[in-house]
Steps between C-alpha positions, in 0.01 A plus 500: 500500500183322619229699675497252801867579565421870548247433785624459855505143638201546732273608208564182296212249501713215633575686817206740528209248490642250758594794721149637488361151575723458805425849635124446444514165691688656786251791517199266492653289778562801718149632454350151578709464815401847623130451429504152666566655839145631535267302717128497428168367617248368245138450606253294298124513543364149445187525718250506218386849592614857552725571794429812704783759565820330602782640710842339490785579744847360469854619598361831643326577169128515430297483191117507450305350211141617443339181371629184338288333231484117474814350339678840524841548663696785645872544562656688791865583431685557819745781536839367622503746795274304735597250765418131477160424630180295461228586250161609633180527292165647600169512315227751564225248583253448780636328709851623433733251330878492537787266413867492609774306330689233698853593384658838485585644163790731418439813300784423261681194369270397214232324708145462368215413730204362309164517682188330369172598666263209440123449571409552865797745535735209529860605431776304326843669511845393388835681453733474201831662419616654175692261280785748476525550874471121570767412246764768566446634854306256729724194502326364816143559371292189424456434129 
């Protein structure tokens, strides 16, 4: 009797390896879909100098950053518990500087708001959505 005939069917290579591949693919897809629901705000310092302390408020959540070096960026991951709202930034300067986003941002749904602070404290901002969320869940979202 051959040794392969003594093993159960699920332990044979012809069944075991493809089964592991399929289960791994399903697991990776589930993890990617769950992680793509997190919304975040990414702030880039492109002023050519150091930014003073920065306060960011969004979706009833607040985060403070001490200083931001030139060409440095920070990410603010939003908890999915907050309501949809605009983003507000303040810098500890004299005179005080603040900026508010034009469009509200949800705290979940895979949105990413990218903010670039340029020389003269000019702000360029745009919103993007996760590829996973745009493909599988937001059928009406612009692509």
